[in-house]
Kinemage of the C-alpha trace (Angstrom):
@kinemage 1
@onewidth
@group {chain A} dominant
@subgroup {mainchain}
@vectorlist {calphas} color= white
{ca unk a 1} P 152.961 129.356 76.015
{ca unk a 2} L 154.672 127.935 79.202
{ca unk a 3} L 158.332 128.455 78.944
{ca unk a 4} L 158.354 130.432 75.762
{ca unk a 5} L 159.447 133.856 77.219
{ca unk a 6} L 160.050 135.901 74.132
{ca unk a 7} L 160.703 135.916 70.253
{ca unk a 8} L 164.176 134.840 70.915
{ca unk a 9} L 162.973 131.321 71.574
{ca unk a 10} L 159.563 131.188 70.039
{ca unk a 11} L 161.369 129.834 66.686
{ca unk a 12} L 162.311 126.695 68.634
{ca unk a 13} L 158.878 125.606 69.238
{ca unk a 14} L 157.822 126.282 65.466
{ca unk a 15} L 160.910 124.289 64.223
{ca unk a 16} L 160.461 121.486 66.679
{ca unk a 17} L 156.916 120.602 65.651
{ca unk a 18} L 158.148 119.362 62.273
{ca unk a 19} L 161.071 117.853 63.936
{ca unk a 20} L 159.169 115.895 66.393
{ca unk a 21} L 156.877 114.652 63.750
{ca unk a 22} L 159.699 113.325 61.823
{ca unk a 23} L 161.514 111.897 65.165
{ca unk a 24} L 158.192 109.746 65.911
{ca unk a 25} L 158.088 108.459 62.396
{ca unk a 26} L 161.655 107.163 62.423
{ca unk a 27} L 161.266 106.174 66.149
{ca unk a 28} L 158.231 103.841 65.692
{ca unk a 29} L 159.618 102.591 62.105
{ca unk a 30} L 162.561 101.099 64.346
{ca unk a 31} L 160.401 100.035 67.185
{ca unk a 32} L 162.352 96.862 67.552
{ca unk a 33} L 165.447 98.481 68.492
{ca unk a 34} L 166.450 99.827 71.961
{ca unk a 35} L 168.157 102.899 70.791
{ca unk a 36} L 168.162 104.966 67.387
{ca unk a 37} L 171.262 104.343 65.483
{ca unk a 38} L 173.560 107.180 63.978
{ca unk a 39} L 172.026 106.025 60.672
{ca unk a 40} L 168.499 106.888 62.076
{ca unk a 41} L 169.567 110.389 63.463
{ca unk a 42} L 171.066 111.248 60.197
{ca unk a 43} L 167.763 110.115 58.584
{ca unk a 44} L 165.911 112.445 61.169
{ca unk a 45} L 168.173 115.275 60.261
{ca unk a 46} L 167.806 114.919 56.524
{ca unk a 47} L 163.918 114.774 56.619
{ca unk a 48} L 163.995 117.891 58.999
{ca unk a 49} L 166.301 119.694 56.726
{ca unk a 50} L 164.202 118.908 53.539
{ca unk a 51} L 161.311 120.336 55.404
{ca unk a 52} L 162.528 123.244 57.373
{ca unk a 53} L 165.679 124.823 55.298
{ca unk a 54} L 164.701 128.310 54.484
{ca unk a 55} L 161.693 128.366 56.518
{ca unk a 56} L 160.796 131.788 58.045
{ca unk a 57} L 160.434 131.100 61.853
{ca unk a 58} L 159.409 134.588 62.487
{ca unk a 59} L 161.080 137.854 63.640
{ca unk a 60} L 163.439 137.790 61.136
{ca unk a 61} L 164.794 134.161 62.003
{ca unk a 62} L 165.219 131.540 59.214
{ca unk a 63} L 166.175 127.839 59.441
{ca unk a 64} L 169.537 127.373 57.779
{ca unk a 65} L 170.184 123.753 58.226
{ca unk a 66} L 169.651 120.607 60.316
{ca unk a 67} L 172.482 118.244 60.244
{ca unk a 68} L 173.753 115.366 62.217
{ca unk a 69} L 177.126 114.221 63.243
{ca unk a 70} L 177.405 111.144 65.247
{ca unk a 71} L 174.638 111.060 67.787
{ca unk a 72} L 174.490 114.920 67.778
{ca unk a 73} L 171.555 116.962 65.896
{ca unk a 74} L 172.670 120.352 64.913
{ca unk a 75} L 170.140 123.309 64.250
{ca unk a 76} L 171.535 126.159 62.290
{ca unk a 77} L 169.555 129.599 62.028
{ca unk a 78} L 170.068 132.635 60.439
{ca unk a 79} L 169.244 135.548 62.824
{ca unk a 80} L 168.899 139.564 62.202
{ca unk a 81} L 171.276 141.936 63.351
{ca unk a 82} L 169.386 142.905 66.481
{ca unk a 83} L 169.071 139.276 67.758
{ca unk a 84} L 171.047 138.528 70.929
{ca unk a 85} L 171.383 135.500 73.263
{ca unk a 86} L 169.783 135.748 76.661
{ca unk a 87} L 171.594 135.071 79.645
{ca unk a 88} L 169.923 131.923 80.566
{ca unk a 89} L 169.444 130.766 77.012
{ca unk a 90} L 170.664 127.075 77.426
{ca unk a 91} L 168.611 126.597 80.320
{ca unk a 92} L 165.507 128.106 78.346
{ca unk a 93} L 166.164 125.932 75.371
{ca unk a 94} L 166.305 122.565 77.587
{ca unk a 95} L 163.020 124.026 79.337
{ca unk a 96} L 161.278 124.360 75.879
{ca unk a 97} L 162.202 120.592 74.793
{ca unk a 98} L 160.811 119.389 78.213
{ca unk a 99} L 157.730 121.695 77.685
{ca unk a 100} L 157.203 120.090 74.119
{ca unk a 101} L 157.541 116.776 75.421
{ca unk a 102} L 160.653 115.774 73.569
{ca unk a 103} L 163.247 115.804 76.082
{ca unk a 104} L 162.813 112.266 77.038
{ca unk a 105} L 163.110 110.870 73.525
{ca unk a 106} L 166.411 112.791 73.196
{ca unk a 107} L 167.617 111.510 76.746
{ca unk a 108} L 166.552 107.870 76.123
{ca unk a 109} L 168.143 107.775 72.686
{ca unk a 110} L 171.306 109.507 73.568
{ca unk a 111} L 170.838 112.183 71.028
{ca unk a 112} L 172.813 115.405 71.745
{ca unk a 113} L 171.697 118.804 70.391
{ca unk a 114} L 173.682 121.802 69.282
{ca unk a 115} L 172.233 125.220 68.440
{ca unk a 116} L 174.285 127.605 65.946
{ca unk a 117} L 173.144 131.164 65.264
{ca unk a 118} L 174.515 132.880 62.266
{ca unk a 119} L 174.405 136.519 61.189
{ca unk a 120} L 175.623 137.393 57.502
{ca unk a 121} L 177.427 133.902 57.496
{ca unk a 122} L 179.180 134.481 60.577
{ca unk a 123} L 178.797 132.156 63.694
{ca unk a 124} L 177.322 134.278 66.530
{ca unk a 125} L 176.475 131.796 69.274
{ca unk a 126} L 176.813 128.026 70.009
{ca unk a 127} L 175.116 126.135 72.551
{ca unk a 128} L 175.424 122.354 73.297
{ca unk a 129} L 172.886 120.302 75.126
{ca unk a 130} L 174.370 116.718 76.108
{ca unk a 131} L 171.705 113.990 76.068
{ca unk a 132} L 171.861 113.637 79.748
{ca unk a 133} L 170.977 117.167 80.315
{ca unk a 134} L 167.474 116.483 78.943
{ca unk a 135} L 166.839 114.039 81.985
{ca unk a 136} L 164.316 115.179 84.576
{ca unk a 137} L 166.365 112.920 87.126
{ca unk a 138} L 167.367 115.233 90.331
{ca unk a 139} L 170.820 115.397 91.725
{ca unk a 140} L 170.525 116.755 95.117
{ca unk a 141} L 170.263 115.124 98.524
{ca unk a 142} L 167.903 115.639 101.332
{ca unk a 143} L 168.499 115.127 105.210
{ca unk a 144} L 170.546 112.373 107.022
{ca unk a 145} L 168.722 109.169 107.802
{ca unk a 146} L 169.965 107.603 111.219
{ca unk a 147} L 170.200 103.780 111.094
{ca unk a 148} L 171.617 102.964 114.426
{ca unk a 149} L 167.947 102.232 115.996
{ca unk a 150} L 166.982 100.324 112.931
{ca unk a 151} L 166.177 96.620 113.870
{ca unk a 152} L 168.296 95.502 110.814
{ca unk a 153} L 171.386 97.659 111.398
{ca unk a 154} L 172.940 95.271 113.752
{ca unk a 155} L 173.950 98.104 116.156
{ca unk a 156} L 175.878 99.923 113.615
{ca unk a 157} L 175.777 103.624 114.112
{ca unk a 158} L 175.697 104.914 110.727
{ca unk a 159} L 174.020 107.816 108.894
{ca unk a 160} L 173.555 108.380 105.281
{ca unk a 161} L 171.531 111.174 103.203
{ca unk a 162} L 168.752 110.123 100.839
{ca unk a 163} L 168.263 111.803 97.268
{ca unk a 164} L 165.430 114.313 96.955
{ca unk a 165} L 162.354 112.970 95.103
{ca unk a 166} L 163.268 109.486 95.865
{ca unk a 167} L 160.962 107.314 98.158
{ca unk a 168} L 162.610 105.906 101.306
{ca unk a 169} L 161.476 102.234 101.958
{ca unk a 170} L 161.837 99.320 104.367
{ca unk a 171} L 162.130 95.978 102.492
{ca unk a 172} L 161.163 92.492 103.651
{ca unk a 173} L 164.706 90.991 103.158
{ca unk a 174} L 166.323 90.357 106.667
{ca unk a 175} L 169.591 92.273 105.693
{ca unk a 176} L 168.263 95.266 103.713
{ca unk a 177} L 168.196 98.193 106.253
{ca unk a 178} L 166.640 100.824 103.722
{ca unk a 179} L 166.009 101.376 100.156
{ca unk a 180} L 165.782 104.527 98.047
{ca unk a 181} L 163.787 104.116 94.721
{ca unk a 182} L 163.000 106.221 91.739
{ca unk a 183} L 161.209 104.570 88.736
{ca unk a 184} L 163.568 101.563 87.974
{ca unk a 185} L 166.519 102.885 89.985
{ca unk a 186} L 167.314 101.761 93.397
{ca unk a 187} L 170.013 102.294 96.138
{ca unk a 188} L 169.955 100.032 98.946
{ca unk a 189} L 171.889 99.624 102.274
{ca unk a 190} L 172.698 96.126 103.434
{ca unk a 191} L 174.333 95.034 106.668
{ca unk a 192} L 175.507 91.497 107.465
{ca unk a 193} L 177.748 89.944 110.126
{ca unk a 194} L 181.424 89.442 109.218
{ca unk a 195} L 183.078 86.154 109.941
{ca unk a 196} L 185.208 87.984 112.613
{ca unk a 197} L 186.233 91.343 113.986
{ca unk a 198} L 188.699 93.046 111.363
{ca unk a 199} L 190.510 96.210 112.035
{ca unk a 200} L 190.942 98.868 109.378
{ca unk a 201} L 194.482 97.954 109.099
{ca unk a 202} L 193.807 94.327 108.732
{ca unk a 203} L 191.119 95.247 106.158
{ca unk a 204} L 193.693 97.353 104.214
{ca unk a 205} L 195.961 94.262 104.261
{ca unk a 206} L 193.146 92.039 103.082
{ca unk a 207} L 192.187 94.215 100.257
{ca unk a 208} L 195.674 94.523 99.177
{ca unk a 209} L 195.396 90.868 98.186
{ca unk a 210} L 194.000 90.542 94.554
{ca unk a 211} L 192.957 86.771 95.000
{ca unk a 212} L 190.970 87.907 98.111
{ca unk a 213} L 189.370 90.886 96.450
{ca unk a 214} L 188.520 88.723 93.151
{ca unk a 215} L 186.757 86.161 95.361
{ca unk a 216} L 184.992 88.927 97.256
{ca unk a 217} L 183.706 90.449 93.903
{ca unk a 218} L 182.639 86.976 92.664
{ca unk a 219} L 180.572 86.280 95.838
{ca unk a 220} L 178.917 89.993 95.527
{ca unk a 221} L 177.984 89.196 91.966
{ca unk a 222} L 176.700 85.490 92.473
{ca unk a 223} L 173.236 86.498 91.806
{ca unk a 224} L 173.852 87.715 88.242
{ca unk a 225} L 174.265 85.396 85.302
{ca unk a 226} L 176.903 85.938 82.610
{ca unk a 227} L 178.189 89.247 84.694
{ca unk a 228} L 180.773 91.600 83.513
{ca unk a 229} L 182.918 93.528 85.711
{ca unk a 230} L 183.209 97.048 84.055
{ca unk a 231} L 185.516 98.363 86.997
{ca unk a 232} L 186.804 97.987 90.442
{ca unk a 233} L 188.867 99.510 92.911
{ca unk a 234} L 189.739 100.018 96.463
{ca unk a 235} L 188.527 103.275 98.035
{ca unk a 236} L 188.076 104.576 101.474
{ca unk a 237} L 184.627 105.586 102.915
{ca unk a 238} L 184.764 107.585 106.039
{ca unk a 239} L 188.201 105.684 107.045
{ca unk a 240} L 186.903 102.318 106.031
{ca unk a 241} L 188.640 100.407 103.376
{ca unk a 242} L 186.031 99.565 100.710
{ca unk a 243} L 185.801 97.401 97.494
{ca unk a 244} L 183.943 99.483 94.758
{ca unk a 245} L 182.759 97.828 91.577
{ca unk a 246} L 180.440 98.470 88.732
{ca unk a 247} L 178.947 95.222 87.195
{ca unk a 248} L 176.266 94.482 84.576
{ca unk a 249} L 174.527 91.009 84.040
{ca unk a 250} L 171.133 89.289 84.081
{ca unk a 251} L 169.006 88.276 86.732
{ca unk a 252} L 166.026 85.850 86.595
{ca unk a 253} L 162.688 86.880 88.236
{ca unk a 254} L 159.637 84.786 88.195
{ca unk a 255} L 160.932 83.292 84.787
{ca unk a 256} L 161.687 86.614 83.124
{ca unk a 257} L 165.465 87.373 82.282
{ca unk a 258} L 166.074 91.063 83.237
{ca unk a 259} L 169.366 93.001 82.470
{ca unk a 260} L 170.676 94.752 85.336
{ca unk a 261} L 173.791 97.128 86.006
{ca unk a 262} L 174.875 97.936 89.638
{ca unk a 263} L 177.449 99.900 91.344
{ca unk a 264} L 178.435 98.365 94.779
{ca unk a 265} L 180.628 99.675 97.729
{ca unk a 266} L 181.432 96.929 99.990
{ca unk a 267} L 182.671 98.369 103.525
{ca unk a 268} L 184.580 96.295 105.789
{ca unk a 269} L 183.272 97.507 109.235
{ca unk a 270} L 184.689 95.826 112.087
{ca unk a 271} L 182.465 92.719 112.484
{ca unk a 272} L 180.066 93.671 109.962
{ca unk a 273} L 179.828 93.885 106.247
{ca unk a 274} L 177.894 97.013 104.981
{ca unk a 275} L 177.064 97.003 101.158
{ca unk a 276} L 175.837 100.116 99.434
{ca unk a 277} L 174.234 98.944 96.062
{ca unk a 278} L 172.900 101.136 93.245
{ca unk a 279} L 171.195 99.277 90.511
{ca unk a 280} L 168.856 99.754 87.626
{ca unk a 281} L 167.348 97.891 84.770
{ca unk a 282} L 167.682 101.176 82.615
{ca unk a 283} L 171.526 101.460 81.722
{ca unk a 284} L 171.015 104.868 80.320
{ca unk a 285} L 169.340 106.307 83.598
{ca unk a 286} L 171.951 104.505 85.458
{ca unk a 287} L 174.702 106.095 83.665
{ca unk a 288} L 173.098 109.662 84.233
{ca unk a 289} L 172.740 108.803 88.077
{ca unk a 290} L 176.330 107.680 88.827
{ca unk a 291} L 177.199 111.066 90.077
{ca unk a 292} L 174.214 111.065 92.440
{ca unk a 293} L 175.199 107.602 93.691
{ca unk a 294} L 178.786 108.580 94.449
{ca unk a 295} L 177.044 111.863 96.414
{ca unk a 296} L 174.937 109.583 98.540
{ca unk a 297} L 177.811 107.269 99.309
{ca unk a 298} L 180.294 110.123 100.193
{ca unk a 299} L 177.601 111.246 102.520
{ca unk a 300} L 177.990 108.266 104.657
{ca unk a 301} L 179.222 109.108 108.311
{ca unk a 302} L 179.882 106.866 111.137
{ca unk a 303} L 179.599 108.911 114.255
{ca unk a 304} L 181.513 106.483 116.557
{ca unk a 305} L 184.870 106.709 114.960
{ca unk a 306} L 185.913 109.622 116.999
{ca unk a 307} L 184.631 108.410 120.267
């Protein structure tokens, strides 16, 4: 039975069968909306509660209630005196959702799940799983990629780590050195010539000028229609001043208007401009991957700095 390791999580599969059926009914009845609303989630909880409340799930475990608060579904169980939570119970529960094929639905619809276990009316254990924890996205980095010898690197001695499980690709574009790709998520490294050589101190000076930064941001977002800057700030990447910004907007491709969200780091590197750009057409996945994008960017290393 896959990840079912003992009676302590067998009940989850039994209760999940009915909940999933209700979930699919509500999901497809609202097929024109991108994400289930809070009212939809309440409807799922009510229907599940009507069907499951008081049901004997085996091994002395009974379904107490299924409730919804905001975007959180709450399973409440009555457990016997001998019941005890396992050491890795949260990980096992998440694994069971994935095994049952429901984790992606909860992730894509931004639904959190909380499990509450009661004995004689007293709460014994509470386990909360945030929606992003249902994702199958990985958050670890592989080895460094050396870019100095790449024909599009323009002589920049730079290395960067790629995310595990992502493909590492070249692009036809004259300035894109490398691209990391996973489904509809991308991280690209672009190197172009700057208009002149700029030292790190000069770069800091330029980036302290709000008008210059605003112009730089407008130029970086010029390929997007009706773009919205969600946040921007000045940071440092391996001692080099950098503009960091997060933007969302629309991009037209072959007559199709596509929603996009992106996070960019524009590094003023001497006589070059290095742009690290993460973007996706899936805002939910993008949000979950932001910490990974920061990990990739923080891995950037310029070996020539100390020569």
